[in-house]
Structures are given as structure tokens and as C-alpha cells.
C-alpha positions in Angstrom: -11.7 -0.7 -2.9 -13.8 0.7 -0.2 -11.1 3.2 0.7 -10.9 4.3 -3.0 -14.7 4.8 -3.2 -14.8 6.8 0.0 -11.9 9.1 -0.8 -12.9 9.7 -4.5 -16.5 10.4 -3.5 -15.4 12.9 -0.9 -13.2 14.7 -3.5 -16.0 14.7 -6.1 -18.5 16.1 -3.7 -16.2 18.8 -2.4 -15.2 19.9 -5.9 -18.8 19.8 -7.2 -20.0 21.8 -4.2 -17.4 24.4 -4.8 -18.4 24.7 -8.4 -22.1 25.2 -7.6 -21.4 27.7 -4.8 -18.6 29.7 -6.3 -17.9 29.1 -10.0 -21.1 28.3 -11.7 -22.7 31.7 -11.2 -19.7 33.5 -12.9 -19.2 33.9 -16.6 -16.0 31.9 -16.8 -17.6 28.9 -18.7 -14.4 27.8 -20.5 -12.5 27.6 -17.3 -15.5 25.8 -15.6 -15.5 23.2 -18.4 -12.0 22.1 -17.7 -12.5 22.5 -13.9 -15.3 19.9 -14.0 -13.4 17.5 -16.1 -10.2 18.0 -14.2 -11.8 17.6 -10.8 -13.2 14.2 -11.8 -9.8 13.0 -12.9 -8.0 14.4 -9.8 -10.7 12.8 -7.6 -10.0 9.4 -9.1 -6.2 9.8 -8.7 -6.0 11.2 -5.1 -6.9 7.9 -3.4 -3.8 6.3 -5.0 -1.5 9.1 -3.7 0.1 8.7 -0.2 2.7 10.9 1.5 4.1 9.5 4.7 5.4 11.7 7.6 7.6 9.6 9.9 7.4 10.7 13.6 10.1 9.2 15.8 8.9 8.1 19.2 11.9 7.7 21.7 11.8 4.4 23.6 14.2 4.3 26.5 15.5 0.9 27.4 18.2 -0.5 29.7 21.5 -1.4 28.3 21.1 -5.0 29.4 17.8 -5.4 27.7 18.0 -7.8 24.8 16.2 -7.5 21.5 15.2 -10.6 19.7 14.5 -10.9 16.0 11.1 -11.8 14.8 11.0 -15.2 13.3 8.1 -15.6 11.0 6.4 -19.0 10.8 5.3 -19.8 7.3 2.6 -22.3 6.8 -0.1 -22.9 4.3 -3.4 -21.4 5.4 -6.5 -22.5 3.5 -8.9 -19.5 3.4 -12.6 -20.2 3.5 -14.5 -19.2 0.4 -16.1 -15.8 0.7 -19.4 -16.3 -1.0 -20.6 -12.8 -0.2 -17.7 -11.3 -2.0 -18.3 -13.6 -5.0 -22.0 -12.7 -5.1 -21.3 -9.0 -4.8 -18.8 -8.9 -7.6 -21.1 -11.0 -9.8 -24.0 -8.7 -9.2 -21.8 -5.7 -9.9 -20.6 -7.2 -13.1 -24.1 -8.0 -14.3 -25.5 -4.5 -13.6 -22.4 -2.9 -15.2 -22.9 -5.1 -18.3 -26.5 -3.9 -18.5 -25.5 -0.3 -18.4 -22.8 -0.9 -20.9 -25.3 -2.5 -23.3 -27.6 0.5 -22.8 -24.7 2.9 -23.5 -23.8 1.0 -26.7 -27.4 0.8 -27.8 -27.9 4.6 -27.6 -24.6 5.3 -29.3 -25.6 2.9 -32.1 -29.0 4.7 -32.6 -27.1 7.9 -33.4 -24.6 6.1 -35.6 -27.3 4.3 -37.5 -29.1 7.7 -38.1 -25.8 9.0 -39.5 -25.4 6.1 -41.9 -29.0 5.7 -43.1 -29.9 9.4 -43.7 -28.7 12.0 -46.2 -25.9 14.3 -45.3 -25.2 17.9 -46.1 -21.9 19.6 -45.6 -22.2 22.7 -43.5 -19.1 24.6 -42.6 -17.0 22.3 -40.3 -20.0 20.0 -39.5 -22.3 17.5 -41.3 -26.0 18.0 -41.3 -27.9 14.7 -41.0 -31.4 15.1 -42.4 -33.8 12.8 -40.5 -37.6 12.3 -41.0 -38.6 12.4 -37.3 -39.8 15.7 -35.9 -37.0 16.9 -33.6 -35.0 20.0 -32.7 -31.4 20.3 -33.8 -29.0 18.3 -31.7 -25.3 17.4 -32.0 -23.2 14.2 -31.7 -19.5 14.4 -32.5 -19.4 16.6 -35.7 -22.9 15.6 -36.9 -25.9 18.0 -36.5 -29.2 16.2 -36.7 -32.1 18.3 -38.0 -35.6 17.6 -39.4 -35.6 17.1 -43.2 -38.8 19.1 -43.7 -37.6 22.0 -41.5 -34.4 22.1 -43.4 -36.1 22.3 -46.8 -38.6 24.9 -45.7 -35.9 27.1 -44.1 -37.7 26.9 -40.7 -34.4 26.7 -38.7 -33.0 30.0 -37.6 -29.4 30.9 -38.1 -28.9 31.2 -34.3 -29.8 27.5 -34.0 -27.2 26.5 -36.6 -24.6 28.6 -34.8 -25.5 27.1 -31.5 -25.0 23.6 -32.7 -21.7 24.5 -34.5 -20.3 25.6 -31.1 -20.9 22.1 -29.8 -19.2 20.6 -32.8 -16.2 23.0 -32.7 -15.6 22.7 -29.0 -16.1 18.9 -29.1 -18.6 18.8 -26.3 -19.6 15.3 -27.2 -16.3 14.0 -25.9 -17.2 15.4 -22.4 -20.5 13.7 -22.5 -19.1 10.3 -23.6 -16.5 10.6 -20.8 -19.0 11.1 -18.1 -21.3 8.5 -19.5 -18.5 6.0 -19.4 -17.9 6.7 -15.8 -21.6 6.3 -15.1 -21.4 2.8 -16.5 -18.5 1.9 -14.3 -19.7 3.7 -11.1 -23.4 3.2 -11.7 -23.9 3.0 -7.9 -22.5 6.5 -7.3 -25.1 9.2 -8.0 -22.5 12.0 -7.9 -21.8 11.3 -11.6 -25.4 12.1 -12.5 -25.0 15.6 -11.0 -21.6 16.0 -12.7 -23.3 15.2 -16.1 -26.0 17.8 -15.5 -23.4 20.4 -14.5 -21.2 19.6 -17.6 -24.1 19.7 -20.1 -25.5 23.0 -18.6 -22.0 24.5 -18.9 -22.0 23.4 -22.5 -25.2 25.4 -23.1 -23.6 28.4 -21.3 -20.7 28.2 -23.8 -23.0 28.0 -26.8 -25.3 30.7 -25.6 -22.3 33.0 -24.9 -21.2 32.6 -28.5 -24.7 33.4 -29.9 -24.9 36.5 -27.8 -21.5 37.7 -29.0 -22.3 36.9 -32.7 -25.9 38.3 -33.0 -26.1 40.6 -30.0 -29.8 40.2 -29.7 -30.5 38.6 -26.3 -34.3 39.1 -26.1 -34.9 37.5 -29.5 -32.6 34.5 -28.7 -34.3 34.0 -25.3 -37.8 34.0 -26.8 -36.5 31.6 -29.5 -35.3 29.1 -26.8 -38.5 29.3 -24.9 -40.5 28.6 -28.0 -38.4 25.6 -29.0 -38.3 24.2 -25.4 -42.0 23.3 -25.2 -42.9 19.6 -26.0 -39.5 18.5 -27.2 -37.5 15.3 -26.5 -34.0 15.2 -25.0 -31.7 12.9 -27.0 -29.4 10.7 -25.0 -25.6 11.2 -25.6 -26.3 14.3 -27.7 -25.9 18.0 -27.0 -29.5 19.3 -27.1 -30.6 22.8 -27.9 -33.3 22.9 -25.3 -31.4 21.4 -22.4 -32.4 23.0 -19.1 -33.9 26.3 -20.5 -34.2 27.7 -17.0 -34.0 31.0 -15.3 -30.4 30.4 -14.5 -29.6 29.9 -18.2 -31.5 33.0 -19.3 -30.0 35.2 -16.7 -26.4 34.1 -17.6 -26.9 35.6 -21.1 -27.0 39.1 -19.6 -24.5 38.7 -16.8 -20.9 39.9 -16.7 -18.0 39.0 -14.5 -15.1 41.3 -13.6 -11.6 40.0 -14.3 -10.6 40.5 -10.6 -13.5 38.4 -9.4 -12.8 35.7 -11.9 -9.1 35.5 -10.8 -9.9 35.4 -7.1 -12.4 32.6 -7.5 -10.0 30.6 -9.6 -7.3 31.0 -7.0 -9.7 29.9 -4.3 -9.4 26.4 -5.7 -5.9 26.0 -4.4 -6.7 25.9 -0.6 -9.6 23.5 -1.3 -7.2 21.1 -3.1 -4.5 21.5 -0.4 -7.0 20.6 2.3 -8.1 17.5 0.4 -4.6 16.3 -0.1 -3.6 16.9 3.5 -6.7 15.1 4.7 -6.7 12.2 2.4 -3.1 11.6 1.2 -0.9 12.4 4.2 -0.3 9.6 6.7 1.6 10.0 10.0 3.7 6.9 10.7 5.1 6.4 14.2 8.5 4.9 14.3 10.2 3.8 17.5 13.7 5.2 18.2 15.6 3.0 20.6 17.7 5.0 23.1 19.8 2.8 25.4 20.6 3.9 28.9 24.2 2.9 29.5 26.0 3.1 32.9 29.2 5.0 32.9 31.9 2.4 33.5 35.5 2.0 32.4 35.0 -1.6 31.5 32.7 -2.7 28.8 31.1 -5.3 31.2 31.8 -6.3 34.8 30.2 -9.7 34.2 32.2 -12.8 33.2 31.4 -15.7 31.1 32.4 -19.1 32.4 34.1 -21.4 29.9 32.0 -24.4 29.0 34.9 -26.8 29.7 35.5 -25.3 33.2 32.2 -26.7 34.5 32.6 -30.2 33.0 32.7 -32.8 35.7 31.9 -36.4 36.0 29.0 -35.8 38.4 25.7 -34.1 37.4 25.6 -30.4 38.0 23.4 -27.4 37.3 26.0 -24.7 37.0 25.1 -21.8 34.7 27.1 -21.2 31.6 27.0 -17.5 32.3 26.8 -15.6 35.6 24.5 -13.3 33.8 21.4 -15.2 32.8 21.6 -15.5 29.0 18.6 -16.6 27.0 20.5 -17.8 24.0 17.5 -18.8 21.9 14.7 -16.7 23.3 12.0 -15.9 20.7 8.9 -13.8 20.6 7.1 -15.8 17.9 7.1 -19.5 16.9 10.2 -20.7 15.0 9.8 -21.4 11.3 8.9 -25.1 10.6 10.1 -26.9 7.5 9.8 -30.5 6.3 12.9 -32.3 5.1 12.5 -35.9 3.8 9.2 -36.3 5.5 10.4 -35.1 8.9 9.5 -31.8 10.5 12.2 -29.5 11.7 12.4 -26.1 13.3 14.8 -23.6 11.9 17.2 -21.1 13.6 19.5 -19.4 11.1 20.9 -22.2 9.0 20.2 -24.9 11.6 17.4 -27.4 11.2 16.6 -29.4 14.4 14.0 -31.5 16.1 14.0 -34.0 19.0 16.8 -35.9 17.3 19.2 -33.0 17.1 20.5 -30.6 14.5 21.0 -31.6 10.8 22.1 -29.9 7.6 19.6 -28.7 5.0 19.5 -32.1 3.3 18.5 -33.9 6.5 21.2 -36.5 6.1 24.1 -35.4 8.3 23.6 -34.8 12.1 25.8 -32.1 13.5 27.9 -32.7 16.6 26.8 -29.5 18.2 23.6 -27.5 17.8 20.0 -27.2 18.9 17.7 -30.0 19.9 14.0 -30.1 21.0 13.4 -31.6 24.4 9.8 -31.6 25.8 8.8 -29.1 23.1 11.5 -26.7 24.4 14.6 -25.7 22.4 17.9 -26.8 24.0 21.6 -26.8 23.0 23.7 -29.9 23.0 27.5 -30.3 22.7 29.3 -33.5 21.8 32.6 -34.0 23.8 35.7 -35.6 22.5 34.9 -38.9 24.1 31.5 -39.0 22.4 29.4 -38.0 25.4 26.7 -35.4 24.9 25.9 -32.6 27.3 22.6 -30.7 27.1 21.9 -27.1 28.2 18.6 -25.3 28.5 18.0 -21.8 27.0 19.3 -20.1 30.2 22.6 -22.0 30.1 21.7 -24.6 32.9 22.9 -28.1 32.4 20.1 -30.7 31.9 19.8 -34.4 31.1 18.4 -35.9 28.0 14.9 -35.6 29.4 15.3 -31.9 29.9 15.4 -32.2 33.7 17.8 -29.8 35.4 20.7 -31.7 37.0 21.2 -31.6 40.7 23.9 -29.1 41.7 27.3 -30.5 42.7 27.7 -29.5 46.3 31.5 -29.8 46.0 31.8 -27.3 43.1 30.0 -24.0 43.0 30.2 -21.3 40.4 32.3 -19.1 42.6 34.7 -22.0 43.1 34.8 -22.6 39.3 35.7 -19.0 38.8 38.4 -19.2 41.4 39.9 -22.5 40.2 39.7 -21.6 36.5 41.3 -18.2 36.6 43.7 -19.2 33.9 40.9 -19.9 31.4 38.4 -17.2 32.5 37.7 -14.1 31.7 37.3 -15.0 28.0 36.5 -11.4 27.1 38.1 -10.3 23.8 37.8 -7.5 21.3 37.9 -9.8 18.3 36.8 -13.4 18.1 40.0 -14.2 16.3 42.0 -13.1 19.3 40.7 -16.1 21.3 42.7 -19.3 21.1 40.3 -22.2 21.6 43.1 -24.8 21.7 41.8 -28.3 21.7 38.2 -27.3 22.6 35.5 -28.3 20.1 32.9 -25.7 21.2 32.0 -23.3 24.0 31.1 -19.7 24.8 33.1 -16.5 24.5 32.3 -12.9 25.5 33.0 -10.3 22.8 33.3 -6.6 23.6 34.3 -4.0 21.0 33.1 -0.6 19.7 30.2 -2.1 17.8 29.2 -5.4 19.4 29.0 -6.6 22.9 27.6 -10.0 24.0 27.9 -13.7 24.3 28.8 -15.9 21.3 29.1 -19.6 20.7 32.0 -21.2 18.8 32.2 -24.6 17.1 35.1 -26.2 15.4 33.8 -27.9 12.3 35.1 -31.1 10.6 37.6 -29.1 8.6 39.2 -27.7 11.8 37.8 -24.2 11.1 36.1 -22.3 13.9 32.6 -21.0 13.3 31.1 -18.3 15.4 27.3 -17.8 16.1 25.4 -15.2 18.0 22.7 -16.0 20.5 20.0 -16.2 17.8 21.9 -18.8 15.8 23.1 -16.4 13.1 26.6 -16.9 11.7 29.0 -14.0 12.5 32.5 -13.0 11.5 35.4 -12.3 13.9 34.0 -8.8 14.7 30.6 -10.2 15.7 28.9 -8.9 12.4 26.2 -11.1 10.9 27.4 -12.7 7.7 25.2 -12.5 4.6 24.4 -15.8 2.8 27.2 -15.5 0.2 29.8 -14.9 2.9 29.0 -17.9 5.0 31.2 -21.0 4.7 29.2 -24.1 4.0 
């Protein structure tokens, strides 16, 4: 709301300033009328128009740098009651209501005069003969004049013609439009100045028609000066004596060349272009990731050690991968959900807590998945004999308390690689190319034209093999993330 008010006020001020400095002094009144009305409408539209220019900023990263998806934690936040906002809107509504009542009251005064007083048809208007002493003034297609002056023929033809111009050109609609905006934006004084400019331009238009019709400028000027003294201005009406100033009298004798008029009209274009570029165009910075890859013949010189290769009866702290792999690293808290009164964290389609991973119903515990130990996310694997092995986020073996197991001095990672050559390297171009045999779960390294990285495989109860990336998302045999309809439940 504040942004709208600031932008619209800037536009209104610039357009009105251009009018007073450049256009008002020229005899292009019909153009000025639509300029004033159009500038108001455009000023109210510009704040809602936005053009974005995207600027790409190159970000150079190493090929081994991992990018992790943002996991948004959704939770109910109870916002405090903003009493200042409530009071401000209430006060605005009250004042707006008062101005609306005032607007309706003044409109009803003119309508009631129209209903309760005699009417006389005069060309394309209706003369309303009223008892009060007043100068001719116009509202819609009604011209209000004093009954006695009408009967005594005290109203000059120039005055009738003047008011007929207001009727024919429907100047009342302009006044009603600006008055409506004054009711809504009563706190913005710029609309007061717009109303003065619009009404004065209406008088320029009427005066111009009188000069063309009667061609007696001195007589008409003296007539206006005589009628101006001691008269009352009628709200919402076009008044004969509105701002009979030096500016209005000079305008009757002034002329504007066609070239000057065209140049000043064209000058609006750069003003509009500057406002649009300043208020509507936003430059949005967008990062473009550029990976620095080493020139090697092989996709990766690092090997992933099979999970079964490090399984021993003694505790060990061997790493699942020679390269430290943070399989579940996250930059924001995981999403928390409640199932059957218990709180779970969510990674992909996996729901887990300190008891292990369950399905979306919270009834069936999965044999392999994530588990929370000491408020940290770990991964567990159930072996064929029912024993459970736990691994931390970096692939180190831990116990049920999350403590890293002591290394087995008789078996090092290098020895495991050497003794398990038959099962290692585990690097494939397609996940379907790997034969897991009797294994229920483990890690595999995929390297093809589009995907390179470590994946986890699990054989489900139906004997089918499911593959997951390091963020817990289900993938197909090419390492591509499956959409919800493609996943097998």
C-alpha cells in the first residue's frame, strides 16, 4: 500500500508539474483536458506494472562442491495482533465515510433543486429556475439560473452559451471523477490541485467557444468581471465566475502555433518513459553456476566401498566412501510432521524419528532408512540376520547411541579395497547395470553424461530394487529424480 501511494504520488506530481510549466499556458485546452484525466489514470496504474530485467551473475564453484536442496520447515505461526494497523484502517474508514457523506449531501442538494423547481427546455439543456440569487451554473445537463433574472431577461446570451459548453462537453463528469478520488485519497492534497487545474481548463474551453462565437473579447471580459464580485461558488457544479484571474483573461487573446503545440505534446513521451523506467523496471540478479571441472579421462578417480565389504563382527569406524559424503546434509531444518500423535522428520517420502523410518501412515517400520540419534540424522541398515548397523551422515559406522565405533586395527580401508577387489569399484553408467545379488541395501557410484554421484539402493519386500539419491529422493536407473506419479509405492 505504501509503495502504491509513493509511486502514484510521484507520477501525479510530475505530470501536474509538467502541465503547469509547459501545457497550461498554451491554447490546447481540449488536449489538456484529456491529458489531466489521463495522467491521473496512468498514475494509478503505473504502481501495478513491473518489468523485470534478469542479470546473470556467474558463480564459479569446484566440481566437487555439493548443492543441497532447501527443505522448508512448515509450522503454524501465531502472529501478534497489530493494533496500530487496526486503528489506522478504522480511522481511515471513518474519515472516508465522512467525506463520502459530504459528497452525497452536496450532490443531493443539486438533485433536489432539479426536482423541486420548474424546468425550461433550452436547446440541449434544461434550465432550472431557482429562487435564490445566484449566477448561472451547470450540473450534468441542467443549468441553474435565478427565476427573476430569467423573467426579466437579465442574463446575457454569452452566459447561456458559456453554460451550454459545459453541458455539451460533459464537464460535470470530470468534476465527479476527481471528487470521487478526493473521497478515497482525502489524505493526498495533490488531488485538490488537480481539481483546480481541471476546472480552470473547463473555463478556458468555455471562454474559447464564446470568443469564437461572439468575437467580442473586451465586452466578455468586462461581463465576467462584473459577475465575479460577491458571488458564491457551487460545489460539484461548473461555475461561471470560477477563478476569473489575469491568467484566464489573457488566455482569451492568446494564440498558439501548430508547431509549438505539436512539440509540447511530444515532450510528454520522454517524461512518461522516465517514470516507467524509474518506477516499473526492476533488475533481478540471478546466479549462474559455472563448474570448474578437471580434465580427466575418467569420470571420477575415487571409489565407493561396498557396504557389505566392511561388515565385520568387531566394531569398526570405516568410512562408507573414501570421499567424505554427507548423504543428508541440509542447510535448513527438515520439515516436521505429526502422524498418529508422534512427531516425525521428513526427507523425500521418508518419515523418521528416534525409532526409525516409517511409512506415511506411521504403522509400518522400514528395514532401512533414516533415524534420529542424539538429535542428529543417521542412516540404519537391517542385515539378513536381523542385526542393525548405524551410520552417521559422513558414512562412519556408529553404535545405537551415535558414538563412533573404535577402528578395527586388523582391517583398514586400504586393506578392504585390496581384499574386496572383486566387489569394488561399483562404478556404473546405469543403476540397472549393477547386480546387487543377495544384498538388501548398500551404496553404488553412478557416472554417466548427466548424473555423477553416490546413490543408495534398497531391496523392498517385493524384491524390487529402489534407488535414492543423497537427499532421500527416489530416482530411476539413470539417476533422474522421479515425480510423484512415477514412484512405486
